[in-house]
C-alpha positions in Angstrom: 44.5 -10.1 3.2 44.1 -9.7 -0.5 45.7 -12.9 -1.4 42.4 -14.5 0.2 39.7 -12.6 -1.2 38.7 -15.2 -3.7 38.6 -17.9 -1.0 36.2 -15.7 1.2 34.2 -15.0 -1.8 34.0 -18.5 -2.1 33.2 -19.4 1.3 30.1 -16.8 1.4 29.2 -18.4 -2.5 28.5 -21.8 -0.5 26.7 -20.3 3.0 24.7 -18.1 1.1 23.9 -19.4 -1.8 21.9 -16.7 -3.8 18.2 -17.6 -4.5 17.0 -19.8 -6.4 15.0 -18.1 -10.2 11.7 -19.2 -10.2 11.6 -20.6 -14.3 8.0 -18.8 -14.1 7.3 -15.3 -12.7 3.7 -16.1 -12.1 3.5 -17.0 -8.2 3.1 -14.3 -5.6 5.7 -11.9 -4.5 5.5 -10.5 -1.5 3.6 -13.7 0.4 5.6 -14.0 4.0 4.4 -16.6 6.1 6.8 -14.6 9.0 4.5 -12.0 8.4 1.1 -13.8 9.3 2.0 -13.0 13.2 2.2 -9.4 12.3 -1.4 -8.8 10.9 -0.6 -4.8 9.2 1.7 -6.3 7.1 0.7 -10.0 6.4 -2.2 -7.2 5.2 0.2 -4.7 3.1 1.6 -7.5 1.7 -1.5 -9.2 0.4 -2.4 -5.7 -1.0 0.4 -6.0 -3.1 -0.4 -9.6 -4.7 -4.0 -8.8 -5.0 -3.3 -5.7 -6.7 -0.9 -7.8 -9.0 -3.6 -9.9 -10.0 -6.4 -7.1 -11.0 -3.5 -5.6 -12.8 -2.9 -8.9 -14.9 -7.0 -9.8 -15.5 -6.9 -6.2 -16.7 -4.2 -7.3 -19.2 -6.3 -10.2 -20.1 -9.6 -8.5 -20.5 -7.8 -5.7 -23.3 -5.9 -8.4 -24.8 -9.2 -10.5 -25.4 -10.9 -7.8 -27.3 -7.1 -7.4 -29.3 -7.5 -10.9 -30.1 -11.3 -10.3 -30.7 -10.4 -7.6 -33.2 -7.4 -8.9 -34.9 -8.4 -12.5 -35.5 -5.0 -13.3 -33.7 -4.6 -16.8 -32.8 -2.1 -16.6 -30.9 -3.0 -13.5 -28.8 -5.9 -15.4 -27.8 -4.1 -19.2 -27.0 -1.7 -16.4 -24.9 -4.5 -15.1 -23.0 -5.9 -18.1 -21.8 -2.6 -19.2 -20.8 -2.6 -16.6 -18.4 -5.2 -17.3 -16.6 -3.3 -20.4 -14.9 -0.9 -18.2 -13.8 -3.9 -16.1 -12.2 -5.5 -19.0 -10.8 -2.1 -20.2 -9.2 -2.1 -16.5 -7.9 -5.2 -17.0 -6.3 -4.5 -19.8 -4.5 -1.8 -18.4 -2.9 -3.6 -15.2 -1.5 -6.3 -16.9 -0.9 -3.9 -19.4 1.1 -2.2 -16.5 2.6 -5.5 -14.9 3.2 -6.9 -17.8 5.4 -3.9 -18.0 7.7 -3.8 -14.8 7.8 -7.6 -15.1 9.7 -5.9 -17.9 12.3 -3.8 -14.7 14.3 -5.6 -11.9 16.5 -6.7 -9.7 13.9 -9.3 -6.6 15.3 -12.2 -5.4 13.5 -10.8 -3.4 11.0 -8.6 -5.4 10.2 -10.5 -8.2 10.1 -12.5 -6.6 7.5 -9.8 -5.4 5.1 -9.0 -8.8 5.2 -12.7 -10.9 4.1 -12.4 -7.4 1.6 -9.8 -8.4 0.0 -11.1 -12.2 -0.3 -13.8 -10.9 -2.0 -11.4 -9.2 -4.3 -9.8 -11.9 -5.3 -12.8 -14.3 -5.4 -14.2 -12.0 -7.7 -10.6 -11.7 -10.1 -10.3 -15.2 -10.0 -14.3 -15.2 -11.8 -13.5 -12.7 -14.3 -10.5 -14.6 -15.3 -11.8 -17.6 -15.7 -14.8 -15.7 -17.5 -12.4 -14.3 -20.7 -10.3 -18.0 -20.7 -13.3 -20.5 -21.2 -15.9 -17.8 -22.7 -14.3 -15.1 -24.5 -10.7 -17.0 -25.2 -13.5 -19.7 -26.6 -15.3 -17.5 -28.6 -12.9 -16.2 -30.0 -10.9 -19.0 -31.4 -14.5 -20.2 -32.7 -14.7 -17.0 -34.6 -11.4 -17.4 -36.1 -11.6 -21.1 -36.6 -15.4 -20.7 -37.8 -13.8 -18.0 -40.9 -16.8 -16.2 -38.8 -17.0 -12.1 -39.3 -19.5 -9.6 -38.4 -20.9 -6.7 -39.5 -19.6 -3.4 -39.3 -22.7 -2.5 -37.3 -22.4 -5.7 -34.5 -17.8 -4.5 -34.2 -18.1 -1.3 -33.4 -20.8 -2.3 -31.0 -18.6 -4.7 -29.5 -16.2 -3.5 -29.6 -17.5 -0.1 -27.8 -18.9 -1.9 -25.4 -15.8 -4.1 -24.6 -13.2 -0.7 -24.1 -16.6 0.5 -21.7 -16.6 -3.0 -19.4 -13.0 -1.9 -19.1 -12.7 1.2 -18.0 -14.9 0.1 -15.5 -13.3 -2.2 -14.4 -9.9 -0.2 -14.4 -12.0 2.3 -12.0 -12.7 -0.5 -9.8 -9.6 -1.6 -9.2 -8.3 2.2 -8.8 -11.0 2.6 -5.9 -9.8 -0.7 -5.0 -6.0 0.6 -4.4 -6.9 3.9 -2.8 -9.3 3.3 -1.1 -11.7 6.0 -3.0 -15.5 5.6 -1.5 -16.4 7.8 -4.1 -15.2 6.4 -7.4 -16.7 3.1 -5.6 -20.4 4.8 -5.6 -19.3 6.2 -9.4 -18.7 2.0 -10.3 -21.5 1.4 -9.3 -23.7 4.1 -10.2 -22.7 2.7 -13.4 -24.7 -0.7 -13.5 -27.9 0.3 -14.0 -26.4 1.9 -17.1 -24.7 -0.6 -18.5 -27.1 -3.0 -17.9 -29.7 -0.8 -20.0 -26.6 -0.7 -22.7 -26.8 -4.4 -23.2 -30.9 -4.2 -24.0 -30.2 -1.9 -26.2 -27.4 -4.3 -28.1 -29.8 -7.3 -27.6 -32.7 -5.0 -29.3 -30.0 -3.3 -32.3 -29.2 -6.9 -32.7 -31.6 -8.6 -33.3 -32.6 -6.1 -35.5 -30.2 -6.5 -38.3 -31.5 -10.5 -37.6 -34.8 -9.1 -39.1 -33.6 -6.9 -42.4 -31.5 -10.6 -42.5 -28.4 -9.4 -42.7 -25.5 -12.3 -44.3 -22.9 -11.7 -41.3 -25.2 -11.0 -38.6 -27.2 -14.2 -39.2 -23.9 -16.1 -39.6 -21.9 -14.6 -35.9 -25.5 -14.0 -34.6 -24.8 -16.8 -31.5 -20.5 -15.7 -30.9 -22.5 -11.7 -31.3 -24.4 -12.2 -28.4 -22.6 -14.7 -25.7 -19.5 -12.3 -26.4 -22.0 -9.4 -25.6 -23.7 -11.7 -22.2 -19.9 -12.2 -20.8 -19.1 -8.6 -20.7 -21.6 -8.0 -18.7 -20.9 -11.1 -16.3 -17.7 -8.9 -15.6 -19.0 -6.0 -15.3 -20.9 -7.2 -12.7 -18.1 -8.9 -10.6 -16.8 -5.1 -11.0 -19.0 -3.5 -9.5 -18.9 -6.4 -6.9 -15.3 -4.9 -5.9 -17.1 -1.1 -5.9 -19.3 -2.5 -2.7 -16.1 -3.9 -1.0 -13.9 -0.5 -1.4 -18.0 0.6 0.3 -18.2 -2.3 2.2 -21.4 -3.3 1.2 -20.2 -7.2 0.7 
């Protein structure tokens, strides 16, 4: 048979060609419409994709801080482009879960399906906040050659890191179904609100003192804090999903 191996290989490649490689990797990897007839398997696939979306948004939030810290216009623009991939993945997951709702689901499956839809919505909202708000503010700061005061930047940086940690814990609770961790995230919300109020008062205090950098960046500073607080609210909503309170 050896003389015919090359011909057999050629024939097999014609009959079973390798799958086409996509130019991008933004879309869903695990969603297979065939599994919609097997709800448990379909929910497992959807969960994997939701966690991929979560990782993408989490990386965007981290890079948003780095772009703002380093006046990195390239990173800011790249972070904005990543939101296009997040939007595409979100649409594919939402479509898959909506089609899954047409299957015969028991109460537990329905709860999981709705919970994943809520989670996808929150990740989409956070991606949009990063793209359309935080990155727009970062580019405004860079292109306008604005500089935060040392104290003002320390406050923003610490608050930003705190929101990153909150989102990370919320995603961990979603991934593991850890109700106790979700409760901790929810309890943190009140402290986040208090901290935002403290940061606003501190900023106004520097304005009253006439700090030049504070006056120059006042709008950017306050808007960054406000949008980080919005992201924290969506992270807390994820925790409510884990606790079945949505």
